[in-house]
N, C-alpha and C positions, 0 to 999 in steps of 0.2 A: 148328221141326222138330228133333227130337233123334235122334242116331245112337246105336248101341249101343256104340261103341268111341270112345276118345279123351277128351280133356278139352274142356270147353266154355267159350267166352267169349261172352256175349250182350251186345249193345249195343242200347240204345233210341235211335232217331233221331227227333227231332221232325218231325212231318208238318205241312203247311201249316195253321195256325190250330187245328184241332180234334183231330186224331187222332195217336196214337203208334204207330209201326210197330215190331213186335218182330222183331229180326233175330238169329239165332243163327249163330255161326261155329264151326267145329270146329278145334281145335288138336291136331294129331297129336303123339304122344310124341316126345321129342327123340331124334334119332339122331346119335351122335357121328361127326363126320367128321374127316378129316385136316386139320391146320391149313394153311390157304392163306396165301401170303405177302401181307403188307399192301402193300409196295412191289413191284408186278408188273414183269415185264420190259418194256422199251420197245416191243417188237413187239406186246404184247397191248393191245387197246383196252378201255376201261372203258365198260360200258353204263350210261349215266347214268340216274338215277332221277328221273322226272318225274311230277308230280301237280299238279292244280289245287286240291287240298284245303288251302287256307289259310284259317284262321278267325281273324278279328280281333274283339276284343270290341266295338269301336265300329262294327261293320258290321251291327248289327241293323237290320232294316227298320222304318220308322216305322209301318207298318200293323199291327204286332203290339200296339200299346198297348192296344187295346180287345179283344184276342183272349182268349177264355175257353175253356179246354180241360178235358177230363175226365181225372181222375187214373186211371190203370190200373196194374195189377201187371205186373211184368216179372221174368223170371228173371235174377238177377244173381249174380255171384260176387265174392269179395273181390279187390281189386287192391292192389298195392304200388307206391308212387311212389318211384322211385329217381332220384337226381341223377347227372349226368354232365357231361363236358366235350366241347365241339365241337372236333374235330380236322380238319386238312386230310386229304384222301385220300392225298396223297403229300407227304412232308416229309423233307428231308435236312439234315444239318449239314455244311457245307464246312469242312474242317480243313486246316492246312498240312501238306504232305508233305515239305518241305525247309526247313532253317533259312534265315533271311534277313530282309530288311526289306521291308515292304509298300510297293510303288510305286504301285499303282492299285486302286481299288475302283469298280465300274461305277456304283453309284448308292446311294440311301438306301432306307429302309424304305418298302414300298408300290409301288415301281417295278416295272413288268412287263418281263420279258425272254423272248426266244425261246430255243428249245433250241439249244445249241452256242455261245452267246455267252460271252465272257470276263468273269467277274465279279470276279476278284481276280488281281493279278499281283505276284509277289515278285521282288526283285532277283536277277538271274541272271548277273552279270558273271563271277564265278568259274567257273561252269559253262561259259560260252561259252569262256573261256580253256582249260579242260580239253578241250573239244571240238576247239579248234584244234590243241592238242598231239596229240590222238589222230589227227586227220586227217593231220598231218605224219608220224606214225609209220606210218600206212597207206600214204602215198605212198612212203616209204622201202622198205617191205616189198614194194610192187608193183615197184619197180625191181630189188630183189633177185630177185624171181621171174623177171623178164625176163632178167636175167643168167644165172640158173641154166638157163633154157630154152635160151639161146644156147650155153652150154657143153655141154649135153646134145646139141644138134644137131651141134655140131662133132665131138664124140666119136662120134656115130652115123655121120657121113659121112666123117670123117677120123680114124680111131683113132690114138692116140699110140703104141700098141705097134708099128705097122708103120712108123712114122717114125723109130724109134730104130735105131741101128747094130746090125748083126747080131752084132758082137763089141765088146767094150770096148776102149778105147784101148790100143795096144801099149805095153808097158813096156820101152822101149829096143829094142835090136836082138836081145834074147834073150827073147822073150815066151812061147815055145811051152810049155815045161814048167810055168811058174808060172801062166800064164793058163788052161791046160787044167785044172790042179789046182784053181784058185780058181773055176772055172765061167765065166770070161769068154770062153772060146773059143766060137765058133759052129760048129754042125754042123747037119745035117739029119736028120730022122727021118720017113720016109714022105713026103718032099717038103716038110715044113714046117720052116722055119728056127726055131731056138731062140734065145731071148734070156734071158740069166741062168739058163739051165736051165729056163725056162718056155715053154709054148706061147703064142705071141703072141695067139691067139684067146681063150685064157683070160684073159690080161691085158686084152684089149679088153672082154670081158664084165664084168670087175670094175670097170674104169673107167666103163663105161656105167651100171652099177648105182649106182656112187657119185654120178654126175651126176644120175641120176633121184631119188636120196635128197635131194640138194640142192633139186631142184624141189619135192618133197613138203614139205620143211621150210619152204620159202618160201611155199607155199600155206597151210600151217597157220598161219604167222605172219600172213598176210593175213586169214584167218578170225578169228583172235584180235583183230586190230586193228579189224576191222569190228564184232565183238561189243562191243568197248570203246566204239566210236562210238555203237552202238545203246543201250548203257547210259547214256551221257551224254545222248542224245536223250530217253530216258525221264525222266531227271532234269530236263531242260528242260521237258518237258510237266508235270511236277509243280510247276513254278513258276507254273502258270496253273490257276486254278479255273474250270472250264467248267460252264455250266448244264446239268444232265442232262435237263431237260424244261422246258416252258413254265411260268412261275410268277413269283412276286414274292419280293423280299427281305423276310423276316419280321422279322429282327433282326440288327443289326450288332454283332459282338463284338470288333471291332478297327477301327482307323483307319489311314489312310495315314501311314507313318512308323514304325509300331509294328514292333518286332522280334519275330518268332515262331519257335517251335521245332516240330519235327515232332509232329503230333497235336494242336496247339493249335487250338481252334475259331475260325473267322473270321466265318462267316455262317450264318444259318438261312434256308433257302430252301424254299418250299412252293408247291404248286398249290392255290390257294384257290377255284377254280371248283367243285370237288366237295368236299362236307363230309360228315363222319361224326360220330356221337355215340358216344363211348366210355363204357361204363357197367360198373361192377363189380357183377355180379348175384350175390346169395347162391346157393350151390349148390343149395339146396332149391327155388329158383324156375326153374332153368334148364330143367327138364323141360317147362315150359309154352311154351318157345320153340322155333322151328325156322327154318331159313333161308328167306328170302323172306316170312316172316310179317310182317304190317303191324299195328303197335300205335300208339296215340295218344301224343303227346308235347306238351310245352309249352316254348317258348323263353322265355328271360329278356329278351325284347325286346317290351314292350307286352303281355305275357301272350298271345303268339301261339300258337295251337293248330295243330299239323300232324300228319300221319300219317308215321311213319318205318318203314322196312323193315329187317328183320334181315339184315345183310350177312355177318357172320362170328361164329361161336361158338368160342371157344378150346377145345381139347380137354382142357385140364388146369386144375384149380382151384389157387388160391394155397394153399400149405400152411399159411400163418400166418393169413390172413384168411378162408380158406374161401369165396372168391368166384371167379367165372368172368368173364373179360373178354368182353363182347359188344359188337360194333360195329353201329351202325344207320346206314343210308344216309339222308341228309336230302334232301328235294326240292331241285331247282335253284331259285335265286333267293330263298332264305329270307333274312329280315333278319338282321343281325348278321354275325358272322364267327368265325374260329377263336379258341378260348380262352373263349368265353362259356359260361355255365351253362345247362343244360337239364334237364328232367325227363321221364322216360318212365314209362308205366303198364304194369306187368308183371302178368299174371294170376297169382293165387295158387291153384294147383291143390290145395293142402292144405285149402282152405276149401270146404265144400259149397256148391252153388248153391241159392239160396233165392228165393222170390217176395217182392218188395218194391215199394212204390210208387216210381215214377220220375217226376220232373218236370223241365221245362226249367230250366237254370241261370239263365236270365233272369227266372224267376218269383221267385227268392229275393231278398229285400230285407233290409237289415241295420238293426236297431234297437239301436244300441250295438254290442255284440259278439255279439248273439243273432240267428240267422237266423229269418226269418219269411216267410210267404206271405199273400196276400190271397185268401180263399175267398169265393165268391159264395153267400150263404145263401138261405134259402127266401123271404125278403122281397126278393130281387133287389138286395141291397146287399152291399158289400164288408165282409168281416170279417177282421181281422188275426189270424193264427194262428202262434204260435211253433212251430218244428219242430226236430227233431234230424236233422242231415244225416249220410248215410253216405258211401260212396266215390263218386267220379265214375265214371259209366258210360262216357261218352265226352266229346268236346269240347263237347257241347251239353246233356247231361243228367246229373242227379245222383240218387242213391238217397236215400230218406227213411226213417229208422229209426222215427220217431214224430212225431205231430202232425197227420197227415192220413190219410184212408182212401181206398182205391180207390172210384171213383164220384163223389167230390166234384169240384166245378168250381172252378178257380182261374184267376187272371189270369196269362196266359203272360208278359206283360211289363207290369207295373203302370205306369200313367202317372205323371208327376211330380205330387207333391202329394196322392196318394191317401191316404186314411185310412179308418178304420172308419166305416161308414155311408154311404160314397160310393156313388153309383148310376151304372151304365153309361149310363143314360138322359141323364145330364147332358152327355154328349158329342154327343148328337144335337141 
């Protein structure tokens, strides 16, 4: 069934023994979306992509050897096969944050670790010594604060201005004229005694303010000392590389005893339970893809065919290569692992959809480098026919450009030893 809008991708799926089922799926135009982060935050959970569609070449059932099917036309469009690399869903490179000598590495490549485990430890003797010095400075400033508070309390409850003598010491037996002239003499003004010509309450306020300033300075010193301790504690944490999530060590870039500098890579760490296929897709083909779209792919492990799902389409093309990075989610439990080669089939929307004969891939036999099929002729005997293959429609079927016509009957899976003139009646 065809719709009036969108691009079309049609796949022909082999039905049991005799029939081919025509299935058309609609591919909506690409809508560019904002780039989403590949390494998500720890609080976000990833919805795993599960499917039971694994297709192994050696999984053909034996009851197909005598199956004879009728070739039918199917609407097919051109596909482009692109190669890519399988990547872990999450991967990080742990680098040194502080200079020093590596004292500990938790394990070797392939070992599994939980989140929060120490993977690498760097010598921290000098940092610990600096922390002890900072703590000693903090204790000293704490004592200074206690002394400043004691002096403030004494000034508050027992002002020094009221404990001084009302007059300065007498200068012999003739103090009056000189002492009054120099301001040493005491007198009263409105009932308040004077000391050195100043009101003692004013002197008391000045002394109290001075003691409160000493308290504030001591508190500021303690805050600075604590910040220094926190800075050193951060440096101590930098001497330990902690696993950010559950995963395995992919590659060790240093060994115990090596001297490292800040920024030097030590380990590559990844979560290999979830895999993605990273492909550079030409910009002209991106319009045929949309997020959550499912396309066929083939792994370089026993030619395993799987269905992969579009996970992310980068919003910008490479200015030099004119390709767009597209990431596909692989099903859980696929054979192989990160770094392996895989191919994905991308629909080419620039090529018109045509009617072409489609046959099962199992029907194709090789005679040297030439593909051929066995056709059942009017005499009820097998006849080998050389054909020219087109693009793969899906993991089970392939289009034929020339060599056979719709309506002819072919062997879906030719038995071993078959040749021209062979009769299916020989199996009975």
